[in-house]
N, C-alpha and C positions, 0 to 999 in steps of 0.2 A: 532648788539647791543653787541655781545660778545666781539668784538674787541673794541667796545667803552669803556666796562669796564676794559678793560686791558691798556687802555690809561692812563698814569701818570697824565696828566693834569686834566683829567675828574675825576679821583680818588681824586686828590687833592681838586679840585673844590667841588666835592661831600662832602669830609671830612669837608671842610670850612662850607658848608651849613648845614650840620648835627650839626658841632660843635656849630654854631650860634644858631640854634634853641633849641639844649639841654641846651645851656647856659641859655636861656630864662626860661625854664621851671623846670630845675632840682633843687630840693631843696639841702640845705646845706650838708646834710647827703650823697647824692650821689656826690657831688662835692669834698668830701674828697677823694672818690676813683678816681675820673677823675685827681685830682691835683696830687695824688700819683702815678698814672700810668705814666703821662706826665713827672714827675720827673724821673723815672725809664727809660723811653724810651730817655730821654735827656741825662742821664748818658751813656746809651749805644752809641748813636751817638758821643757824645764827646769823648768817649774811642777810637772810630775809627779813630778820625782826625790824630793823628800821624801817624797810618799805613797808611792812605790815602797819607799824604804828602810823605811819604817815597816810597811808592808804586808806586806813580805817578812821582815824581821829579827824583829820582835816575836813574831809567831805562831810562828815556827821555834823560837825559844827556849822557849816555853811547851810546845810539843810535845815537845821534848827533855826539859825539866824534869819532865813528867808520867810520864816513864818512866825516871827517872834511876836508873842502876846503874852498876856497876863496867865492865860491858863497853860500856855507853853512852858513859862518860866516855872509855875508850880509844878507841872508834871515832871519835868527834869529835875527839880529840886527834890520832890518826894522819892523820884527813882533813885537818886544819888543817895539820899538819906537811907533808904531801905537797903541798898548794897553794902554801904559803908557800915551801917547798923549790923547787917549780918556778917560782915567781915569781923568787926569788933566782938561779936558775941562767939563767933567761931574762935578767935584769937584767946577769949578768956577761956573756953573750954578746952583748947589746946594746951593751956599752961596748967589747967587742972587735971586733965586726963592723961596726957601723952606721957608724963613721966611714970604713970602707974601701968603703962602698957608693956607688954612682954616683948620690949626691944633690946637685943642684944648688940650692944656697940663695941665690944671687945673685937680685936683683929687675930686673936691667937687661934692658929690652925688654919687660917685663910691662905690661899695660894697666891701668888703675885702674878699680874698680868704681864704679858710679854711685852715689851717696847714696840711702838709704833715702827713699821717698817721704813715709811717715808712719810713726811708731813706737807700735805697740800693745804696752805694756809689760804683762806678766802676772807680778807679783812672787811669790816662792815664799812658802808660808804659814809657813816658817821655814828657816834656813840648814841646809845639808847636815850640818854636824857636830852641830847641835842635834838634827836628826832622827836621827841615829845614836845619840847619847847616849841621847835619849828611847826609842829602840827597845830598847836594851840594858837600861836600866833598868825599862822597863814589863814586859818579858819576864820579867826576874828576879824582880820584885815580885809579878807573877801567881803564878809558880812558888812562891815562897816563902809567900804567903798561900793558895794553894791555892783561888784564886778562879775557879770553874768557869764562871761566868757571863761574867766577863771574858775568860776564855780562849775561850770560844765566840763572844764579840762579836769578838776579834782574828782568829779564823778567818774569820768572816764578812767582816771588813774585808779580808782578805788576797784573798778571792773578789771582792769590790768592786774592788780595785786591779788584780786580774788581768783583770778585765773592762775596766778603763780601758785596760790595756796592749793588750789584745788587740783592742779595738774602736776605740780613739782612736789610741794611739801607734804601734802596728804599722802601721795602715792609712796613717798619716801619713809614715811613715819613707821608702817609695819617692819620694814627691813631695818630701820634704825633701831627700833625697840626690840626686835629679835636679837640683833648684836648685842644690845645693851644687857639684855637678859642672859644671853650667851655668856656674856664677860662676868655677870653676877654669879650665874651659876658655876662657872669655871673657878671663881674665887672661893664659892662656898657661901656666900652671902645671902643668895635668895632662899636657900633652904632654911635659914635661921629666921628670915623676916617674914615668912608667908602668914604665919598666924597674926601678925600685926597688920599685914595688909587687909585681912578679912575683918579684923577688929575696926580699923578706921573707916571702912567702907560702911559698914552697919552704923557706926556713930554719926557720919555725916547725912544719912538718910533719916535717922531720927531727927537730927538737927534741922533737916528741911522741913518737916512736919511741925516741929515747935516754932519755927519762923513764921511759916504760913498761918498758923493759929494766931500768933502775935500780930501780924499784919491785918488780919481780918478782924481781929478784936479792935485795934485801934481805929480802922477804918469806919466799924460799926459804930463805935462809940462817939466819932466825930461827926458821921453823916446823920446819927440817929435813927438807923434803918437795920434791919436784921441782916447781918452778914451771911447766915446761913442760906438766905435766899439767893444769894450770888454763888456761893462755893456749891451748892447742891448740883448746879448745873454744869459744873466743870469737869465731870468725871470723863466724858469722851475727849476733851481737850487734853487732860492729864495723860490718859492712855495714849493718845496720838503723839504726844510730845515724847513718851517713852519709846514709841516705835521709830520716829523720825529723828530724834536727838537735835531738833531744830526749831527754834521759836517761829522763825519765818515759815518753815514749812507746816507749822501747825496753826498759822494765823487765820485761815479761812473757818477752821473748826473752833477756835477761840472766840472769833466774832459771833458765831452762831451760838455758841454757848452764853456768852455774855448777853446777847440779845435776847435771850429766852428769860431773863431775871426781871422781876417785876419792879425792882427797886433801882436798877440802874437807868439813867436817862440815856435815851438812844443817840443822842448827839454826842454825849461823852463816851459812849462805847465805840462810836465811828471815829472818834478823834483819838481816844486814849489807847484803845487796844493795839492797833497798829504801831503807835509810838512805843508803847511799854514793851512791844515784843522786839524792838531794836535797842532800848536803852536801859531795859529792868532786868538785870541778870543776877538777882538775889542769891539763888541756888547755887549756881555756879561759882559765885565770889565765896560764899560759905564754904563750900567744898575745897575751893583752891588754897584758902587761908589753912585750913586744918590739914591739908595734904603737904603743904610746903614746910609746915612746922614739924610733921612727922618724919619727912624725908631728911630735913636737917638733923634730926635726932638720929635717924638710921644711918645716913652716909658720913655725916661729919661729927658726930658725937654729942652735938648739943643742939637745943632749940634756938633759933635766932632770938637776939635780945629784945626787950619789950620797945625800945626806942626803934629799932629797925623794924620790927612788925607793925608799929603805929603808922610810920611812913610808908610801908607797903600797903597797908589797908586804905590810908587816904588817897594814894594814887591809883590803887586798884579800882577804887570807884569811879574815877575818871576814865580809865581804861574800859571799864565795863559798858559805860554810857557809848562809848565810840566802837566797842566790840560788834562784829554782825552776829546776827542770831542764826549762826550755822553750827554744825556740830564741831566743838572744840574751840568756837570763836572766842571764848573769853580767855582761855591758857594761851592760845596762840597769839592773841593780841598783847598779853601781858608777859610773853617770854622775856621782853626786855628788862621787866621789873624783877623777874626770878633771877636773871644773870646780874643785872646792874646794881639791885638794892640787896637782894639777899646773897649775891655772890656764889650762886650755884654753878658748879662746873657742868661738864656735859653729861656725866653720870646722873647727877640729880636732875637735870633738866629732862632727860630720857625717862627717868623714873617717873617724874611728875606727868609727863604726857601720858605715860602708859596707864596709870592708875586713875588718872583723871578721866581718860577716855572710857575705861571700864564701867565707870558709874554715871557718865554724862547724860544718860537718858534720864535718870533721875533728878540731876541738877537742871535739866532743860524743863522737865515736868513742874518743878517748884517754881521756875522762872514765870512759866506761862499761867500756872494757877495763882500765883502772887500778883499777877497783872490785873486779876479781878478785884483784888483789895484795893490796889491804887486807882482803879476806875471807880470803885465805890467812893473813895476819898474825893476824887474830882468831882462826883456827883454831889456830894454834900458841899464842897467848895463852892460850886457854881450856884447852888441854892441859897447858901448862906450870904453870898455876896450879889444876889439879885441878877445874875447873869440869864438872860432870857433863853428858854430852850429854843433851838432851831427846829424846823420841821425836817427832821431826819428819819428816815425809814429804818426800821430794825434791820440790822445787818445780816445778810445771808439767811434769811429764814424762808 
């Protein structure tokens, strides 16, 4: 029972339930306090966004650059293509399906939230796009100059930011989401949109399976090897990812599963599996794109324009490479895109965090299982280009 309460999905689910119930019974006087607390927590989370971008993206670039090679370039390229491809596939499905979902965007009969009692503004240290540009240029410059000291500094800064996320942002999230759902329940919005939430979660899980099937089909055709010989070993990794919601925490199991495949080169498993665990987040990206489109329809009355979504998808692929393989890593790293490109406000951001976290287990499982397909692609690439196999032991067997 103690471990259950430590589980982030359980705490988020509990926060949502408590928030919905409180929103139905709290009077306006209490709601003033709730609205104010939600505003302050939202300001704190928003302030952390540029720090998260710099802390995740820049160190990742320096680590990749220090091990630059032809295989590394191929690995990063196919990880990006997979993530962006999943994003565009999800975008197409969103435009095709979301208009037909039972989403009520009318505001008739909804109650107005009370005003914030006082505003505690916490401005960001820089804009989101400035943080992204700084991260990319800083990471590249450190690689070009081979500045080992600064690379170590960025790595330490990443640990500091991860500590902020794990000790400040993550603990605040259940309360922030509880307050958000309390507000939505008080307005009457949440009871209208519950069927839509259930529909979109089922849709994205189906999308995960379709995308994994496509990845393995392409990798099998390219490598001329049987993809089933890879995916049939990934059951334990898939289940572990559902339980941990973390690609990094699932890495040991994923290495063992990939190492059992007779068609994967052991050196490619040892090289590709840990790398893809940190840069290949196709399931999370697919989920996020569909969810932001749905939330735009629910809260703001319309799906973001095609041009806006194309820009969002292309940038999200970059953020996915830099995001950590930890619970909620993708959506946390891309909060700046959600607010800066899609122009979501605090209510949209909180709703995105809530429903994303509730299905994050399945998104992570898709990420981990999809890594096997990319490792199969790397195996085919190495053999086609005459890259000699190193004397690598089968991982964790």
